[in-house]
C-alpha positions in Angstrom: 0.2 -0.1 0.2 2.6 2.5 1.1 4.5 2.1 -2.7 1.2 2.6 -4.3 0.6 5.8 -2.5 4.2 7.0 -3.9 3.1 6.0 -7.8 2.4 9.2 -9.0 6.1 10.3 -8.3 8.6 10.0 -11.1 10.6 6.8 -11.4 13.9 8.8 -10.8 12.2 10.5 -7.5 11.1 7.1 -6.2 14.5 5.5 -6.9 16.3 8.8 -5.3 13.7 7.8 -1.9 14.2 4.1 -2.0 16.7 4.1 0.9 14.3 6.0 3.3 11.0 5.1 2.2 10.1 3.5 5.7 11.3 6.6 7.5 9.0 8.7 9.8 8.7 11.4 7.9 6.5 13.3 10.3 8.9 12.8 13.0 11.4 14.3 11.0 9.7 17.3 9.5 8.7 18.7 13.2 12.3 18.9 14.5 12.9 20.9 11.0 10.7 23.0 11.5 11.5 23.6 15.5 15.2 24.4 14.1 13.6 26.8 11.5 11.6 28.7 14.1 14.6 28.2 16.5 16.6 30.2 14.1 14.3 32.9 13.5 13.7 33.6 17.4 17.4 33.6 17.9 17.6 36.7 15.3 14.6 38.6 17.3 16.7 38.1 20.3 19.9 39.3 18.9 18.3 41.9 16.6 19.6 45.1 18.9 22.9 43.8 20.1 24.6 43.0 16.9 25.2 39.2 17.0 24.3 36.9 14.0 24.2 33.3 15.8 21.0 32.8 13.8 22.4 31.6 10.6 24.8 29.6 12.7 22.3 27.8 14.4 20.5 27.1 10.9 23.8 26.4 9.3 24.5 23.5 12.1 21.0 22.5 11.3 21.6 22.2 7.9 24.4 19.7 8.7 22.6 18.0 11.3 19.9 17.1 8.9 22.6 16.1 5.8 23.6 13.8 9.2 20.6 12.4 10.2 19.4 11.1 6.7 22.9 9.4 6.0 22.6 7.8 9.6 19.0 7.2 8.8 20.1 4.9 5.5 22.7 2.9 7.7 21.4 0.0 9.8 21.5 0.9 13.2 21.7 -2.8 14.4 25.7 -2.8 13.7 26.1 -0.7 16.7 25.7 -3.4 18.8 29.3 -4.7 18.2 30.8 -1.5 18.7 28.8 -0.5 21.9 32.2 -0.7 24.2 33.9 1.2 21.8 31.2 3.9 21.7 31.6 3.7 25.3 35.0 4.3 25.4 35.3 7.3 23.0 32.0 8.7 25.3 34.5 8.6 28.6 37.8 9.2 26.7 36.4 12.5 25.3 34.6 13.8 28.8 38.3 12.7 30.3 39.8 15.1 27.7 37.8 18.1 28.8 38.7 17.7 32.2 42.6 17.9 31.1 42.2 20.0 27.9 39.0 21.7 28.4 38.2 25.2 27.9 36.7 26.8 30.7 33.6 29.3 30.1 31.0 30.4 32.7 32.5 29.1 36.0 32.8 25.5 34.0 35.3 23.3 32.2 32.9 21.8 29.2 34.4 22.4 25.7 37.7 21.2 23.8 39.1 23.8 21.2 39.3 21.5 18.1 40.6 24.7 15.6 38.3 27.2 16.7 35.1 25.0 16.9 34.2 24.4 20.6 32.9 21.0 20.8 30.9 19.8 24.3 31.5 16.6 24.5 29.0 16.1 27.6 26.4 16.7 24.8 27.2 13.5 22.7 27.6 11.5 25.4 23.7 11.2 25.9 23.9 9.9 22.5 26.8 7.3 23.6 24.9 6.1 27.1 21.9 5.4 25.0 23.5 3.4 22.5 25.4 1.9 25.2 22.5 0.4 27.5 20.5 0.1 24.9 22.9 -2.7 23.6 23.1 -4.0 27.4 19.4 -4.3 27.8 19.1 -6.2 24.7 21.2 -9.1 25.7 19.9 -9.0 28.8 16.8 -7.7 30.3 16.8 -5.3 33.8 14.4 -8.1 35.4 17.2 -8.5 37.8 19.0 -6.7 40.7 22.1 -7.2 39.4 21.5 -6.2 35.7 20.1 -2.8 37.1 23.0 -2.4 39.3 25.1 -3.1 36.3 23.3 -0.5 33.8 23.6 2.4 36.5 27.4 1.5 37.0 28.0 1.9 33.4 25.9 5.0 33.4 27.4 6.1 36.5 31.0 6.8 34.8 30.0 9.4 32.3 27.5 11.0 35.0 30.6 11.6 37.8 32.8 13.1 34.9 30.1 15.4 33.6 29.1 16.6 37.3 32.8 16.8 38.1 32.9 19.6 35.5 30.7 20.6 36.9 27.5 20.3 34.5 24.6 19.7 37.0 21.9 19.9 34.2 23.8 17.3 31.6 24.3 15.1 34.3 20.7 15.3 35.6 19.7 13.9 31.9 22.0 10.8 32.1 19.6 9.8 35.1 16.2 10.5 33.6 18.0 8.6 30.8 19.0 5.5 32.6 15.5 5.4 34.5 13.3 5.5 31.5 15.6 3.2 29.7 15.3 0.8 32.8 11.6 1.0 32.8 11.7 0.0 29.3 14.0 -2.7 29.7 11.7 -4.6 32.0 13.0 -3.3 35.7 10.6 -3.2 38.4 8.8 -0.1 39.1 9.2 -0.5 42.6 13.2 -0.8 42.2 13.3 2.4 40.0 11.1 4.2 42.8 13.5 2.7 45.5 16.8 4.0 43.2 15.6 7.9 43.3 13.9 8.0 46.9 17.4 8.7 48.7 17.0 12.2 46.6 13.8 12.7 47.7 14.2 12.0 51.3 16.9 14.8 51.0 14.9 17.5 49.8 12.1 16.3 52.0 14.1 16.6 55.3 15.4 20.1 54.2 12.0 21.1 53.0 9.7 19.6 55.5 11.1 19.1 58.3 11.5 22.6 59.6 7.6 22.4 59.3 6.5 20.4 62.9 3.6 18.4 62.5 2.4 18.2 59.2 6.1 18.1 57.8 7.0 15.4 60.3 4.1 13.4 59.2 4.8 13.8 55.6 8.4 12.6 56.1 7.0 9.4 58.4 4.7 8.6 55.6 7.6 8.7 52.7 9.5 6.4 54.8 6.9 3.9 55.4 6.1 3.6 51.6 9.5 3.3 50.8 9.7 0.5 53.4 6.6 -1.3 52.0 8.0 -0.9 48.3 10.9 -2.4 49.5 9.5 -5.5 51.3 7.5 -6.0 48.3 9.9 -5.9 45.5 13.1 -6.8 47.1 14.7 -10.4 48.0 15.9 -10.9 51.6 12.6 -9.1 53.3 14.0 -8.5 56.8 17.8 -6.9 55.2 16.0 -5.6 51.7 13.4 -4.0 53.7 15.8 -2.4 56.5 18.3 -0.9 53.8 16.2 1.0 51.8 15.0 3.1 54.8 18.0 3.6 56.8 19.7 4.9 53.4 16.5 7.1 52.8 17.0 8.8 56.8 21.1 8.9 56.1 20.1 10.6 52.5 18.0 12.9 54.6 20.4 13.7 57.3 23.0 14.0 54.9 20.9 16.5 52.8 20.4 18.0 56.1 24.3 18.9 56.6 25.1 19.7 53.3 22.3 22.2 53.2 23.3 24.0 56.7 26.9 23.6 56.5 28.6 23.1 53.1 26.4 25.3 50.5 26.8 28.6 50.2 24.1 31.1 50.4 23.9 31.9 46.9 23.9 28.1 46.1 20.7 27.6 48.5 19.1 31.0 46.5 19.6 29.3 43.4 18.2 26.0 44.2 15.1 27.5 45.8 14.9 30.6 44.2 11.9 29.6 41.7 9.5 29.3 44.7 9.8 32.8 45.2 11.9 35.0 42.9 11.0 38.3 44.5 13.3 37.7 47.6 16.3 38.8 45.4 14.9 40.5 42.3 18.4 42.3 41.2 20.3 38.5 42.1 19.3 35.4 41.6 15.7 35.6 41.1 16.4 38.3 38.1 15.8 35.7 35.5 12.8 34.2 36.8 11.2 37.5 37.0 12.3 38.8 33.7 11.1 35.3 32.0 7.7 35.3 33.6 6.9 39.2 32.7 8.4 37.9 29.2 5.9 35.1 28.9 3.1 36.7 30.5 3.3 39.8 28.3 2.5 38.0 25.3 -0.9 37.4 26.0 -2.9 35.4 23.4 -1.5 36.4 19.8 2.1 37.7 20.7 3.9 41.4 20.9 5.0 40.3 16.8 8.1 39.0 15.6 10.9 41.8 16.7 8.3 43.6 19.0 8.8 42.1 22.3 9.7 44.7 25.1 11.2 42.1 27.3 13.1 40.4 24.1 14.1 43.4 22.1 15.8 45.6 25.5 18.0 42.5 26.7 16.1 42.4 29.6 16.4 38.3 29.7 20.3 37.2 30.2 21.2 34.1 28.2 17.8 34.4 26.0 19.2 32.8 22.9 20.3 29.8 24.7 18.6 28.5 27.7 15.8 31.0 27.7 14.3 31.0 24.2 11.0 29.9 25.2 10.6 33.3 26.9 11.0 34.9 23.5 8.4 32.6 22.1 6.1 33.5 24.7 6.5 36.9 24.3 6.6 37.4 20.6 4.2 34.7 19.6 2.2 34.4 22.8 0.3 31.6 24.1 -1.0 30.3 20.6 3.1 30.3 19.5 4.0 28.7 23.0 1.0 26.1 22.5 2.1 25.2 18.8 5.7 24.5 20.3 4.3 22.5 23.3 2.2 20.7 20.5 5.5 19.7 18.4 7.3 18.3 21.3 4.2 16.1 22.3 3.9 15.1 18.5 8.0 13.9 18.4 7.6 11.9 21.9 4.7 10.3 20.3 6.1 9.2 17.1 9.4 8.1 19.2 6.9 6.0 21.3 5.3 4.4 18.1 8.6 3.9 16.4 9.6 1.9 19.9 6.7 -0.2 19.8 7.2 -1.0 16.4 10.6 -1.4 16.2 12.0 -5.1 15.1 14.6 -5.9 18.3 14.9 -4.5 21.5 17.6 -2.9 20.6 16.1 -0.6 18.4 13.3 0.0 20.6 15.4 1.1 23.5 17.4 3.5 21.7 13.9 5.2 20.6 13.2 5.1 24.3 16.4 6.5 25.2 15.8 9.4 23.0 12.0 9.7 24.2 13.6 10.1 27.9 16.1 12.4 27.3 13.6 14.8 25.2 10.6 14.8 27.6 12.9 15.4 30.5 14.9 18.5 29.0 12.0 19.6 27.3 9.8 19.4 31.0 13.0 21.3 32.9 13.7 24.0 30.3 10.1 25.2 30.1 9.6 24.8 33.7 12.0 27.1 34.4 11.1 29.9 32.5 7.5 29.6 34.0 8.9 29.3 37.7 8.3 25.8 38.0 11.9 24.5 38.4 15.4 26.1 39.7 17.7 27.3 36.7 19.8 24.5 35.2 21.7 24.7 32.2 19.5 22.7 29.9 18.8 24.0 26.2 15.4 23.4 24.6 16.0 20.8 21.9 16.1 22.2 18.3 15.4 25.4 19.6 17.9 26.7 21.7 21.1 28.0 20.2 24.4 25.5 20.8 25.8 23.7 18.1 27.0 20.8 19.8 23.6 19.8 21.3 21.5 20.8 18.0 24.3 18.5 16.2 23.8 15.6 18.8 19.5 16.2 18.5 19.8 15.6 14.7 22.0 12.2 15.3 20.1 11.0 17.6 16.9 11.9 15.6 19.0 9.9 12.3 19.4 7.0 14.5 15.5 6.8 15.9 14.9 7.0 12.0 17.3 4.3 11.3 15.3 2.0 13.8 11.9 3.0 11.8 13.4 2.6 8.4 14.7 -0.9 8.7 11.8 -2.2 11.3 10.5 -5.4 9.6 7.1 -5.1 8.0 4.3 -7.7 7.2 3.9 -8.4 3.8 0.7 -10.0 2.6 
């Protein structure tokens, strides 16, 4: 049926499209549209400062599109035999950053290659997706030793990125690992136990000072952890007690870090999104101006190149992490909603490809990319509307950043390869 629908095309064009005939063209077209929109909004942000990053964004996007098409016609399953080489290259590039990297904005994240600044932590996301997918393809995550093995493998690049320091990207690694473990048949209770120490550390700092309700909420949480451990872990007495003790220790350690280790400005950055007005000219400035810009857009927006907050440069780093504020102000609620629907469509198509892949390796690759995009979009847009702390996580295909844009298209090409080479029933 698919080939008959193409019969109206000239023979030479049908031959040209033959290597890509099974691609998901909708999944391919939407990121291209977002890339074009991203360049347009970057040009608006930089209209009054004399910068021209918008054409670099489009050139990098064009290179990414070509690479994605080339990858889409290459069999993705050949990566199975190269998984450890990919993993070694990923960690090797991160080690090079530690010793020979270029420092900027208080972090050492880039390698200068003939004037081109490469950010290995971005490409490490795709490297760890390939490695974990290959591991879970050979053996599912239905056993605790396999879950621990996956976490150990993901932990090495996570630590290297965290030490740059690059907290935002390191959080993406956690989201990728959790999403792929879930799809790889890990017990959901185990995944809850994995993230529970982080939750406990937060609860002990947020709720413990609030006596009564706060103490009760923490007690309920600890009892919930004990119940989940008892139902899902072996060695009932020890398997139940160990997570409870670990969560109590994590909560206590969190309070020690909060009271005696973290500096005031670090604490402010973590909790500032809850009340940015407490420091309107300091840590809360980003968040206040971002909220003003998005609210000023109203339904239809102020118009391209007409947003006051955007054109008067009230929002720092707007062309990168805060590009969504320009969309909200100049394109309004309609434009912002269209962007959100575009990401929703991308995620839906990724899940369809994951569901219809010919093997677990391809399915897990699609889910890894899905987890990465969902987390980045949620955190990035969340921080622009005061729902999450400010982190250096770009908005896929929209924020300016050559490495991130290239990586997103490489990931897209790999998923398209999964779609292009899936087995179809023939009648």
